[in-house]
C-alpha positions, 0 to 999 in steps of 0.5 A: 807476529805469531804463527797464526798471524803469519799464516793469515797474512800469507793467505790474505796476500795470496788470495788478493793476488787471486782476486786480481787475476779473477777480475782480469779473467772476468773482464777479458774474454781472450786471456793469453796462455801466460795469463791462463796458466798464472791464474790456474796456478794461483787458484791451485796455490790458494786452494791448497793453502785453504785445504791445509788450514782446514785440516788444522781447523781446531787450532785456527781462530774463527777469523781465519776460518771465516776467511777460508770460507770466503775464499773457497766460496769465491773460487767455487762461484767465480772461478770454477762456475764461470771463468774455468768453463769459459777458458775451456771453451775458448781454448777448444775453439781456438785450437779448432780454428788454428787446426783448420788454418793449418789444414787448409794451407796450400801444399804446393811450393811455399815461400819462406814467409809462408813456411815461417808463418805456418811454423808460428801457427804450429807453435801456437797450436802446441802451446794452446794444446798444452795449456788445454791439457793443463786446464783439463787436469784441473777440471778432472780434479774438480770432479774427483773430489 
C-alpha cells in the first residue's frame, strides 16, 4: 500500500466515525457531555486532516481531493450549520436551568440527601460550563478563519 493509499484509508476511517457521530447528534437533541466532546474532537480531527491534505494538494490524486471536498461540505452543512448551533443553545439553556435550581434551593438546614443532591447539581453545572467553554472555542475558530 502506498502512502497515498494509507492517507486515503485513514481519512475514510476517521470520516466514517465522524458521520456516525453526526447521525447520532442529528437524531438526539439531548447529547450527554461525553457525546458532545467526542463529536467535537472528531470534527476537529477530520478537519485537521483535511486541511493538512489540502496544503499538499499538488501531490494528491483527484479521488482524494474529491473526498476532502465532500468531507468539508459535510462538516460545514451538517455540523457547523445545524448541529453546532443546536448544541450551543442546548448547553446554554441547560446551564440556566441548573443554575436556577441551585439558586432556588432552600438555605435553611438541609438533610444529608439534599446536600448530596445539591453537590451533584454543582458538579453537573461545572461539567456543562466546561463543555460550553470548549464548544465556544470551536465557535470562535469558525469565525476566525
